[in-house]
TORPA-204417 format. One record per residue: y, x negated, z of N, C-alpha, C, O in turn. Coordinates in steps of 0.2 Angstrom, whole numbers, plus 5000, padded with zeros to 4 digits. Layout:
// TORPA-204417
PT/n.c2/n.c1/n.c3/ca.c2/ca.c1/ca.c3/c.c2/c.c1/c.c3/o.c2/o.c1/o.c3
PT/Y/X/Z/Y/X/Z/Y/X/Z/Y/X/Z .
...
***
This chain:
// TORPA-204417
PT/n.c2/n.c1/n.c3/ca.c2/ca.c1/ca.c3/c.c2/c.c1/c.c3/o.c2/o.c1/o.c3
PT/5129/4866/4967/5124/4863/4971/5119/4869/4974/5122/4873/4977 .
PT/5113/4868/4972/5108/4873/4975/5106/4872/4982/5105/4866/4984 .
PT/5106/4877/4986/5105/4876/4993/5098/4880/4994/5098/4886/4994 .
PT/5093/4876/4996/5086/4879/4997/5085/4881/5004/5080/4883/5006 .
PT/5090/4879/5008/5090/4881/5016/5086/4877/5020/5084/4878/5025 .
PT/5084/4871/5017/5080/4866/5021/5082/4859/5018/5084/4858/5012 .
PT/5081/4854/5022/5081/4847/5020/5076/4846/5014/5070/4849/5015 .
PT/5077/4842/5009/5073/4841/5004/5073/4833/5002/5078/4831/5000 .
PT/5067/4830/5004/5067/4823/5004/5062/4821/4998/5056/4823/4998 .
PT/5065/4816/4993/5060/4813/4989/5058/4806/4992/5063/4802/4993 .
PT/5052/4805/4994/5050/4800/4998/5049/4793/4994/5049/4788/4997 .
PT/5049/4793/4987/5049/4787/4983/5052/4788/4977/5049/4791/4972 .
PT/5058/4785/4976/5061/4785/4970/5065/4779/4968/5067/4776/4973 .
PT/5066/4777/4962/5069/4771/4960/5076/4773/4957/5077/4778/4954 .
PT/5081/4768/4958/5087/4769/4954/5089/4763/4951/5088/4757/4954 .
PT/5093/4763/4945/5095/4758/4941/5101/4759/4938/5102/4764/4935 .
PT/5106/4754/4939/5113/4756/4936/5112/4755/4928/5117/4758/4925 .
PT/5107/4752/4926/5106/4752/4919/5103/4758/4916/5102/4759/4910 .
PT/5100/4762/4921/5097/4769/4919/5102/4774/4920/5108/4774/4919 .
PT/5099/4780/4923/5104/4785/4925/5108/4784/4931/5113/4786/4932 .
PT/5105/4780/4936/5108/4778/4942/5110/4784/4946/5106/4788/4947 .
PT/5117/4784/4948/5119/4790/4952/5119/4796/4949/5119/4802/4952 .
PT/5119/4796/4942/5118/4803/4939/5111/4806/4940/5111/4812/4941 .
PT/5106/4802/4941/5100/4805/4943/5100/4808/4950/5097/4813/4952 .
PT/5104/4805/4955/5105/4808/4961/5109/4814/4961/5107/4819/4964 .
PT/5114/4815/4957/5117/4821/4956/5113/4826/4953/5113/4832/4955 .
PT/5108/4825/4948/5103/4829/4946/5099/4832/4952/5097/4838/4952 .
PT/5097/4827/4956/5093/4829/4962/5097/4834/4966/5094/4839/4969 .
PT/5103/4833/4968/5107/4837/4972/5108/4844/4969/5108/4849/4972 .
PT/5110/4844/4962/5111/4850/4959/5105/4855/4960/5105/4861/4959 .
PT/5099/4852/4960/5093/4856/4960/5091/4858/4967/5086/4861/4969 .
PT/5094/4855/4972/5093/4857/4979/5091/4851/4984/5089/4852/4990 .
PT/5091/4845/4981/5089/4839/4985/5094/4837/4990/5100/4838/4988 .
PT/5092/4834/4995/5096/4832/5000/5096/4825/5003/5101/4822/5005 .
PT/5090/4822/5003/5088/4816/5005/5084/4812/5001/5080/4814/4997 .
PT/5085/4805/5001/5081/4800/4997/5078/4794/5000/5082/4792/5005 .
PT/5072/4792/4999/5070/4785/5000/5070/4781/4994/5066/4783/4989 .
PT/5075/4777/4993/5076/4773/4987/5072/4766/4988/5074/4762/4992 .
PT/5067/4765/4983/5063/4759/4984/5066/4754/4979/5067/4756/4973 .
PT/5066/4748/4981/5068/4743/4976/5064/4742/4970/5058/4743/4971 .
PT/5067/4741/4964/5063/4740/4958/5059/4734/4958/5062/4729/4962 .
PT/5054/4733/4955/5051/4726/4954/5056/4721/4953/5061/4722/4949 .
PT/5056/4715/4956/5061/4710/4956/5062/4708/4948/5068/4707/4947 .
PT/5057/4707/4944/5058/4705/4937/5062/4710/4933/5065/4709/4928 .
PT/5061/4717/4935/5065/4722/4932/5073/4721/4933/5077/4723/4929 .
PT/5075/4717/4938/5082/4716/4939/5084/4709/4937/5089/4707/4939 .
PT/5079/4706/4934/5081/4699/4931/5080/4694/4937/5083/4688/4936 .
PT/5077/4695/4942/5076/4690/4947/5069/4687/4947/5064/4691/4947 .
PT/5068/4681/4946/5062/4677/4945/5062/4672/4951/5064/4666/4951 .
PT/5059/4674/4957/5060/4671/4963/5056/4664/4963/5051/4663/4960 .
PT/5060/4659/4966/5057/4653/4968/5055/4652/4975/5051/4648/4978 .
PT/5059/4656/4979/5059/4656/4987/5060/4663/4989/5062/4667/4986 .
PT/5058/4664/4996/5058/4670/4999/5065/4673/4999/5066/4679/4998 .
PT/5070/4669/5000/5077/4671/5000/5080/4674/4993/5085/4677/4993 .
PT/5076/4672/4988/5078/4674/4981/5078/4682/4980/5081/4685/4976 .
PT/5073/4685/4984/5072/4692/4984/5079/4696/4987/5079/4702/4986 .
PT/5083/4692/4991/5089/4695/4994/5093/4699/4988/5096/4704/4990 .
PT/5093/4696/4982/5098/4699/4977/5095/4706/4975/5099/4711/4974 .
PT/5088/4707/4976/5085/4713/4974/5087/4718/4980/5088/4724/4979 .
PT/5086/4716/4986/5087/4720/4992/5095/4722/4992/5096/4728/4994 .
PT/5099/4717/4991/5106/4719/4991/5108/4724/4986/5112/4729/4987 .
PT/5105/4724/4980/5106/4729/4975/5104/4736/4977/5107/4741/4976 .
PT/5098/4736/4980/5095/4742/4983/5100/4745/4988/5101/4751/4988 .
PT/5102/4741/4993/5107/4743/4998/5113/4746/4995/5116/4751/4997 .
PT/5116/4743/4989/5122/4746/4986/5121/4752/4983/5125/4757/4983 .
PT/5115/4753/4980/5113/4759/4977/5112/4765/4982/5114/4771/4981 .
PT/5109/4763/4987/5108/4768/4993/5115/4770/4996/5116/4776/4997 .
PT/5120/4766/4996/5126/4768/4999/5130/4773/4994/5133/4778/4996 .
PT/5129/4771/4987/5132/4776/4982/5129/4782/4982/5132/4787/4981 .
PT/5122/4782/4983/5118/4788/4983/5120/4793/4989/5121/4799/4988 .
PT/5121/4790/4995/5123/4793/5001/5129/4797/5000/5130/4802/5003 .
PT/5134/4794/4996/5140/4796/4995/5140/4803/4991/5145/4807/4992 .
PT/5135/4804/4988/5135/4811/4984/5130/4815/4986/5129/4821/4984 .
PT/5125/4813/4991/5120/4818/4994/5123/4822/4999/5128/4820/5003 .
PT/5121/4828/5000/5123/4832/5006/5119/4829/5012/5121/4831/5018 .
PT/5114/4825/5011/5111/4822/5017/5112/4814/5017/5118/4812/5017 .
PT/5107/4810/5016/5107/4803/5016/5102/4800/5012/5096/4803/5011 .
PT/5103/4794/5010/5098/4790/5007/5096/4784/5011/5101/4781/5015 .
PT/5090/4781/5011/5088/4775/5015/5084/4771/5011/5081/4773/5006 .
PT/5085/4764/5012/5081/4759/5008/5074/4758/5010/5073/4758/5016 .
PT/5070/4757/5005/5063/4754/5006/5063/4748/5002/5064/4748/4996 .
PT/5062/4742/5005/5062/4736/5002/5056/4731/5003/5053/4732/5008 .
PT/5055/4727/4998/5049/4723/4999/5047/4720/4992/5051/4719/4988 .
PT/5041/4718/4991/5038/4714/4985/5033/4718/4982/5028/4720/4985 .
PT/5034/4720/4975/5029/4724/4972/5023/4720/4971/5023/4714/4969 .
PT/5017/4723/4972/5011/4719/4972/5009/4716/4965/5005/4711/4965 .
PT/5011/4719/4960/5010/4716/4953/5013/4710/4952/5012/4706/4947 .
PT/5018/4708/4956/5021/4701/4955/5016/4696/4955/5017/4691/4952 .
PT/5011/4696/4959/5006/4691/4959/5003/4689/4952/5002/4683/4950 .
PT/5002/4694/4948/5000/4693/4941/5005/4690/4937/5004/4685/4933 .
PT/5011/4692/4938/5017/4689/4934/5017/4681/4936/5018/4677/4932 .
PT/5017/4680/4942/5018/4673/4945/5012/4669/4942/5013/4663/4940 .
PT/5006/4671/4942/5000/4667/4941/4999/4667/4933/4998/4662/4930 .
PT/4999/4673/4930/4997/4673/4923/5003/4671/4918/5002/4668/4913 .
PT/5009/4673/4920/5015/4671/4916/5018/4665/4918/5021/4661/4913 .
PT/5019/4663/4924/5022/4657/4926/5017/4651/4928/5020/4646/4929 .
PT/5011/4653/4928/5006/4647/4929/5006/4645/4936/5004/4639/4937 .
PT/5008/4649/4941/5008/4647/4948/5001/4647/4951/4997/4652/4949 .
PT/4999/4643/4955/4993/4643/4959/4993/4650/4963/4998/4652/4965 .
PT/4987/4653/4964/4986/4659/4967/4989/4658/4974/4992/4663/4977 .
PT/4987/4653/4978/4989/4652/4985/4997/4651/4985/5000/4654/4990 .
PT/5000/4648/4980/5007/4647/4980/5011/4654/4979/5016/4656/4982 .
PT/5008/4658/4974/5010/4665/4973/5010/4669/4979/5014/4673/4981 .
PT/5004/4669/4982/5003/4672/4989/5008/4671/4994/5012/4675/4997 .
PT/5010/4664/4995/5014/4662/5000/5021/4664/4998/5025/4666/5002 .
PT/5023/4664/4991/5030/4666/4989/5031/4673/4991/5036/4675/4993 .
PT/5026/4677/4989/5026/4685/4991/5027/4686/4998/5031/4690/5000 .
PT/5023/4682/5002/5024/4683/5009/5031/4681/5012/5034/4684/5016 .
PT/5034/4676/5009/5040/4674/5010/5046/4679/5008/5050/4680/5012 .
PT/5044/4682/5003/5049/4688/5001/5048/4694/5006/5053/4697/5007 .
PT/5042/4695/5008/5042/4700/5014/5045/4698/5020/5048/4702/5023 .
PT/5045/4692/5022/5048/4689/5028/5056/4691/5027/5059/4693/5032 .
PT/5059/4690/5021/5066/4691/5020/5067/4699/5020/5072/4701/5023 .
PT/5062/4703/5018/5063/4710/5018/5063/4712/5026/5067/4716/5028 .
PT/5059/4709/5030/5058/4710/5037/5065/4708/5040/5067/4712/5045 .
PT/5068/4703/5038/5075/4701/5041/5080/4707/5040/5084/4709/5044 .
PT/5080/4709/5034/5084/4715/5032/5083/4721/5037/5087/4724/5039 .
PT/5076/4723/5037/5074/4728/5041/5076/4728/5048/5078/4733/5051 .
PT/5075/4722/5051/5077/4721/5058/5084/4722/5059/5086/4724/5065 .
PT/5088/4721/5054/5095/4722/5055/5097/4729/5053/5103/4731/5053 .
PT/5092/4734/5052/5093/4741/5051/5095/4742/5044/5097/4748/5042 .
PT/5093/4738/5039/5095/4739/5032/5089/4742/5028/5089/4742/5022 .
PT/5084/4744/5031/5078/4747/5028/5074/4751/5033/5074/4749/5039 .
PT/5071/4756/5031/5066/4760/5035/5059/4759/5034/5055/4761/5038 .
PT/5058/4755/5029/5051/4754/5027/5050/4747/5023/5055/4746/5019 .
PT/5045/4744/5024/5043/4738/5019/5039/4740/5014/5034/4744/5015 .
PT/5040/4738/5008/5036/4739/5002/5031/4734/5001/5033/4728/5001 .
PT/5025/4735/5000/5020/4731/4998/5014/4734/4995/5015/4740/4992 .
PT/5008/4731/4995/5002/4734/4992/4997/4729/4989/4997/4723/4991 .
PT/4993/4731/4984/4989/4727/4980/4988/4730/4973/4989/4736/4972 .
PT/4986/4726/4968/4985/4728/4961/4981/4735/4961/4976/4736/4964 .
PT/4984/4739/4956/4980/4745/4955/4976/4744/4949/4973/4749/4946 .
PT/4975/4738/4946/4971/4737/4940/4966/4731/4942/4967/4728/4947 .
PT/4962/4730/4938/4956/4725/4939/4959/4718/4939/4963/4716/4934 .
PT/4957/4714/4944/4960/4707/4944/4954/4703/4947/4949/4705/4949 .
PT/4955/4696/4946/4950/4692/4948/4949/4692/4956/4954/4693/4959 .
PT/4943/4690/4958/4942/4691/4966/4947/4687/4970/4949/4689/4975 .
PT/4949/4681/4967/4954/4677/4971/4961/4680/4971/4965/4679/4976 .
PT/4963/4684/4966/4969/4688/4966/4969/4693/4971/4973/4695/4974 .
PT/4963/4697/4971/4962/4702/4976/4962/4700/4983/4965/4703/4987 .
PT/4959/4694/4984/4959/4692/4991/4966/4690/4993/4968/4691/4999 .
PT/4970/4686/4989/4977/4685/4990/4981/4691/4991/4986/4691/4995 .
PT/4980/4696/4987/4984/4702/4987/4983/4705/4994/4988/4708/4997 .
PT/4977/4706/4996/4975/4709/5003/4979/4705/5008/4981/4707/5013 .
PT/4979/4698/5008/4982/4694/5013/4990/4696/5013/4993/4696/5018 .
PT/4993/4697/5007/5000/4699/5007/5001/4705/5010/5006/4706/5014 .
PT/4996/4710/5008/4997/4717/5011/4996/4717/5019/5000/4720/5022 .
PT/4992/4713/5021/4991/4712/5029/4997/4709/5032/4999/4711/5037 .
PT/5000/4704/5028/5006/4701/5031/5012/4706/5031/5016/4706/5036 .
PT/5012/4711/5026/5017/4716/5026/5017/4720/5032/5022/4723/5035 .
PT/5010/4722/5034/5009/4726/5040/5012/4722/5047/5015/4725/5051 .
PT/5011/4716/5047/5014/4712/5052/5021/4712/5052/5024/4712/5058 .
PT/5024/4711/5047/5031/4711/5046/5034/4718/5048/5039/4718/5052 .
PT/5031/4723/5046/5033/4730/5048/5033/4731/5056/5038/4734/5059 .
PT/5028/4728/5059/5028/4728/5066/5033/4725/5070/5037/4727/5074 .
PT/5035/4719/5067/5040/4715/5070/5047/4718/5069/5051/4717/5073 .
PT/5048/4721/5063/5054/4725/5062/5054/4732/5065/5060/4735/5064 .
PT/5049/4734/5067/5048/4741/5069/5050/4746/5064/5054/4751/5065 .
PT/5047/4745/5058/5048/4750/5053/5041/4752/5050/5036/4749/5052 .
PT/5041/4757/5045/5035/4759/5042/5033/4754/5036/5037/4750/5034 .
PT/5028/4756/5032/5026/4752/5026/5024/4758/5021/5021/4763/5022 .
PT/5027/4756/5015/5025/4760/5009/5021/4755/5005/5023/4750/5003 .
PT/5015/4758/5003/5010/4754/4999/5009/4757/4992/5009/4763/4991 .
PT/5009/4752/4987/5007/4753/4980/5000/4750/4979/4999/4744/4980 .
PT/4995/4755/4979/4988/4752/4978/4984/4755/4973/4987/4759/4969 .
PT/4978/4754/4972/4973/4757/4968/4972/4764/4969/4974/4766/4975 .
PT/4970/4768/4964/4969/4775/4966/4963/4776/4971/4958/4773/4970 .
PT/4964/4780/4976/4959/4780/4981/4960/4786/4986/4966/4788/4987 .
PT/4955/4789/4988/4956/4795/4993/4954/4793/5000/4953/4797/5005 .
PT/4952/4786/5001/4950/4783/5007/4953/4776/5008/4950/4772/5005 .
PT/4958/4776/5012/4960/4769/5014/4960/4768/5021/4964/4765/5024 .
PT/4954/4770/5024/4953/4769/5031/4953/4761/5033/4955/4759/5038 .
PT/4951/4757/5028/4951/4750/5029/4958/4747/5031/4959/4744/5035 .
PT/4963/4750/5027/4970/4748/5028/4972/4751/5034/4976/4747/5038 .
PT/4970/4757/5036/4972/4759/5042/4970/4755/5048/4973/4754/5053 .
PT/4964/4753/5048/4961/4748/5053/4965/4742/5053/4966/4739/5059 .
PT/4967/4739/5047/4971/4733/5047/4977/4734/5051/4980/4730/5055 .
PT/4980/4740/5050/4987/4742/5053/4985/4742/5061/4989/4739/5065 .
PT/4980/4746/5063/4979/4746/5070/4978/4739/5073/4980/4738/5079 .
PT/4975/4735/5070/4973/4728/5072/4980/4724/5074/4980/4720/5078 .
PT/4985/4726/5071/4992/4722/5072/4996/4727/5076/5002/4726/5076 .
PT/4994/4733/5079/4998/4737/5083/5003/4741/5079/5008/4743/5081 .
PT/5001/4743/5072/5005/4747/5068/5001/4754/5068/4996/4754/5065 .
PT/5004/4759/5070/5000/4766/5070/4999/4767/5062/5003/4767/5058 .
PT/4993/4769/5061/4991/4770/5054/4995/4775/5050/4996/4775/5044 .
PT/4997/4780/5054/5001/4785/5051/5008/4783/5048/5011/4786/5044 .
PT/5010/4777/5051/5016/4774/5048/5015/4770/5042/5020/4767/5040 .
PT/5009/4770/5039/5008/4767/5033/5007/4772/5028/5003/4777/5029 .
PT/5010/4772/5022/5011/4777/5018/5008/4775/5011/5011/4769/5008 .
PT/5004/4778/5008/5002/4777/5001/5006/4781/4996/5005/4787/4996 .
PT/5010/4777/4993/5014/4781/4988/5009/4782/4981/5004/4779/4980 .
PT/5011/4787/4978/5008/4789/4972/5001/4792/4974/4996/4790/4971 .
PT/5001/4796/4978/4994/4799/4981/4993/4806/4978/4998/4810/4975 .
PT/4987/4808/4977/4985/4815/4976/4985/4818/4983/4988/4816/4987 .
PT/4982/4824/4983/4982/4828/4989/4977/4826/4994/4978/4829/5000 .
PT/4973/4822/4993/4968/4820/4998/4968/4812/5000/4968/4808/4995 .
PT/4969/4811/5006/4969/4804/5008/4967/4803/5015/4969/4806/5020 .
PT/4962/4798/5016/4960/4797/5023/4962/4790/5025/4962/4785/5021 .
PT/4964/4789/5031/4966/4782/5034/4973/4781/5035/4975/4778/5040 .
PT/4977/4783/5030/4984/4782/5031/4988/4789/5028/4984/4793/5026 .
PT/4994/4789/5028/4998/4795/5026/4999/4795/5018/5001/4790/5016 .
PT/4997/4801/5015/4999/4801/5008/5006/4803/5006/5009/4808/5010 .
PT/5009/4800/5002/5015/4802/4998/5013/4805/4992/5011/4802/4987 .
PT/5013/4812/4992/5010/4816/4986/5014/4816/4980/5020/4818/4981 .
PT/5011/4814/4974/5015/4816/4968/5016/4823/4967/5011/4827/4969 .
PT/5022/4825/4966/5024/4832/4966/5022/4836/4960/5025/4840/4957 .
PT/5015/4836/4959/5012/4841/4955/5009/4847/4959/5006/4846/4964 .
PT/5009/4853/4956/5007/4858/4959/5000/4858/4962/4999/4859/4968 .
PT/4995/4856/4958/4988/4855/4961/4987/4850/4966/4984/4852/4971 .
PT/4991/4845/4966/4991/4840/4972/4993/4843/4978/4991/4842/4983 .
PT/4999/4846/4977/5002/4849/4983/4998/4855/4986/4997/4855/4992 .
PT/4995/4859/4982/4990/4864/4985/4985/4861/4988/4983/4863/4994 .
PT/4982/4855/4986/4976/4852/4989/4979/4849/4996/4975/4850/5001 .
PT/4985/4846/4996/4987/4843/5002/4988/4848/5007/4987/4847/5013 .
PT/4991/4854/5006/4992/4860/5010/4985/4862/5013/4984/4863/5019 .
PT/4980/4862/5009/4973/4864/5011/4970/4859/5016/4967/4861/5021 .
PT/4972/4853/5015/4969/4848/5019/4972/4848/5026/4969/4846/5031 .
PT/4978/4851/5027/4982/4852/5033/4983/4846/5037/4984/4846/5043 .
PT/4984/4840/5033/4986/4834/5036/4993/4832/5034/4995/4835/5029 .
PT/4996/4828/5038/5003/4826/5036/5004/4823/5030/5000/4819/5028 .
PT/5009/4825/5026/5010/4822/5019/5017/4822/5018/5021/4826/5021 .
PT/5019/4818/5013/5026/4818/5010/5026/4819/5003/5021/4820/5000 .
PT/5032/4820/5000/5032/4822/4993/5037/4817/4989/5042/4815/4992 .
PT/5035/4815/4983/5038/4810/4979/5038/4812/4972/5034/4816/4969 .
PT/5042/4808/4968/5042/4808/4961/5040/4802/4958/5037/4801/4952 .
PT/5041/4796/4961/5041/4789/4958/5045/4789/4952/5043/4785/4947 .
PT/5051/4792/4952/5056/4792/4946/5057/4784/4946/5060/4781/4950 .
PT/5056/4781/4940/5057/4774/4939/5064/4772/4936/5066/4766/4936 .
PT/5068/4777/4933/5075/4776/4931/5075/4770/4926/5079/4766/4926 .
PT/5071/4771/4921/5070/4766/4915/5074/4769/4909/5071/4774/4907 .
PT/5079/4766/4907/5082/4769/4901/5078/4770/4895/5079/4774/4890 .
PT/5073/4766/4894/5068/4766/4889/5063/4772/4890/5059/4774/4885 .
PT/5062/4774/4896/5057/4779/4897/5061/4785/4902/5059/4786/4908 .
PT/5065/4789/4899/5069/4794/4903/5064/4799/4906/5060/4801/4903 .
PT/5065/4800/4912/5061/4805/4916/5055/4803/4919/5051/4806/4922 .
PT/5053/4796/4917/5046/4794/4920/5047/4792/4927/5053/4789/4929 .
PT/5042/4792/4931/5036/4795/4931/5037/4803/4931/5034/4807/4927 .
PT/5041/4805/4936/5043/4812/4936/5051/4812/4937/5054/4807/4940 .
PT/5054/4817/4934/5061/4817/4935/5064/4819/4941/5060/4821/4946 .
PT/5070/4817/4943/5073/4818/4950/5074/4825/4952/5075/4826/4958 .
PT/5073/4830/4947/5074/4837/4949/5067/4840/4952/5067/4845/4954 .
PT/5062/4836/4951/5055/4838/4952/5054/4840/4960/5051/4846/4961 .
PT/5055/4836/4964/5054/4838/4971/5058/4844/4973/5055/4849/4976 .
PT/5064/4845/4972/5068/4851/4974/5064/4857/4971/5064/4863/4974 .
PT/5063/4857/4965/5059/4862/4961/5053/4864/4964/5051/4870/4965 .
PT/5049/4859/4966/5042/4860/4969/5043/4863/4976/5039/4867/4979 .
PT/5048/4861/4980/5050/4864/4986/5052/4871/4986/5049/4876/4989 .
PT/5056/4873/4981/5057/4880/4979/5051/4884/4978/5050/4890/4980 .
PT/5047/4881/4974/5040/4885/4972/5036/4886/4979/5033/4891/4980 .
PT/5036/4881/4983/5032/4881/4989/5035/4887/4994/5031/4890/4997 .
PT/5042/4887/4994/5045/4892/4998/5043/4899/4995/5042/4904/4999 .
PT/5044/4900/4989/5042/4906/4986/5035/4908/4987/5034/4914/4986 .
PT/5031/4904/4988/5024/4905/4988/5021/4905/4996/5015/4905/4997 .
PT/5026/4905/5000/5025/4906/5007/5023/4900/5011/5019/4901/5016 .
PT/5025/4894/5009/5023/4888/5012/5028/4885/5016/5029/4879/5016 .
PT/5032/4889/5020/5038/4886/5024/5036/4881/5029/5039/4876/5030 .
PT/5030/4882/5032/5028/4878/5037/5026/4871/5034/5028/4866/5037 .
PT/5023/4871/5028/5021/4864/5025/5028/4861/5023/5028/4855/5023 .
PT/5033/4865/5020/5039/4862/5018/5043/4858/5024/5045/4853/5024 .
PT/5043/4862/5030/5046/4859/5036/5042/4853/5038/5045/4848/5040 .
PT/5036/4853/5038/5032/4847/5040/5033/4841/5035/5035/4835/5038 .
PT/5033/4842/5029/5034/4837/5024/5041/4834/5023/5042/4828/5022 .
PT/5046/4838/5025/5053/4836/5024/5057/4835/5030/5063/4832/5030 .
PT/5054/4837/5036/5057/4836/5042/5053/4832/5047/5055/4827/5050 .
PT/5047/4835/5049/5043/4832/5054/5040/4826/5053/5040/4821/5057 .
PT/5037/4825/5047/5033/4819/5045/5038/4813/5044/5036/4808/5046 .
PT/5044/4814/5040/5048/4809/5040/5051/4806/5046/5052/4800/5047 .
PT/5052/4811/5051/5054/4809/5058/5049/4804/5061/5050/4799/5064 .
PT/5042/4807/5061/5037/4803/5064/5036/4796/5061/5034/4791/5064 .
PT/5036/4796/5054/5034/4789/5051/5040/4785/5051/5039/4779/5052 .
PT/5046/4787/5049/5052/4783/5048/5057/4783/5053/5062/4779/5054 .
PT/5057/4788/5058/5062/4789/5063/5068/4791/5060/5074/4790/5063 .
PT/5068/4795/5055/5074/4798/5052/5074/4805/5053/5069/4808/5053 .
PT/5080/4808/5054/5081/4815/5055/5085/4818/5049/5091/4817/5048 .
PT/5081/4822/5046/5084/4825/5040/5088/4831/5041/5091/4834/5037 .
PT/5087/4834/5047/5092/4839/5049/5098/4837/5052/5104/4839/5049 .
PT/5099/4832/5056/5105/4830/5059/5109/4826/5054/5115/4826/5054 .
PT/5106/4824/5049/5110/4820/5043/5112/4825/5038/5115/4822/5033 .
PT/5111/4831/5038/5112/4836/5033/5119/4839/5034/5119/4843/5039 .
PT/5123/4839/5030/5130/4842/5030/5129/4849/5027/5127/4849/5021 .
PT/5131/4854/5030/5131/4861/5027/5138/4864/5028/5139/4869/5026 .
***
């Protein structure tokens, strides 16, 4: 196991027992990784076609199980991020013929179930968002309603939110929605971010140019791979070794302060997790 002398957190990664599963975690550890936020895969990827909010429980339970197995091999710890993928609305409406309002309500019910888990300490963040592709106005409106409901659920559970959204460098509107329900905007995280984002916190894809930009911006950020653990697409989006390798590169190029912020200070501020106290050396 490589020791980079610092906690190393991948803020957004998926695991699948039909893919690499815990082997991916072992790759992460061998490269110097210590902590993970494991995000549930889209429900349909796990064979769950929900009819009611409680049906998402099977997705969340699988994520909890994977997190426990990941923690067993990490020098630090893994934590779950659970919720409803925003692309589900298209699957419900286009593939299953559901009315937009019914799809919206079902997704909100799934978020309510996620909130129940989070309230019991079974997650550090709620997953939600809106489509990153073109949709009809009624789908966009319904998706924004689901997203705003996720913010409310997070407040009730006292956890953060991770969002999957369209590509953007300005999500001030969402930050204002968070403020309106008393959720600090910095506790709302846009996953799959580039190095610049206004309004909420970016989780930066671990490409060197994005990281260089994020450091220049001097605003809080996190690092991620969005590893999807799909056996048909090995290594997509980025492999599990990427964040440790990028942390090593940042340390070698004199960015110790940025590494400390992204892997210790910002996770503590957003999720209330302590990557130092949970690190076994």
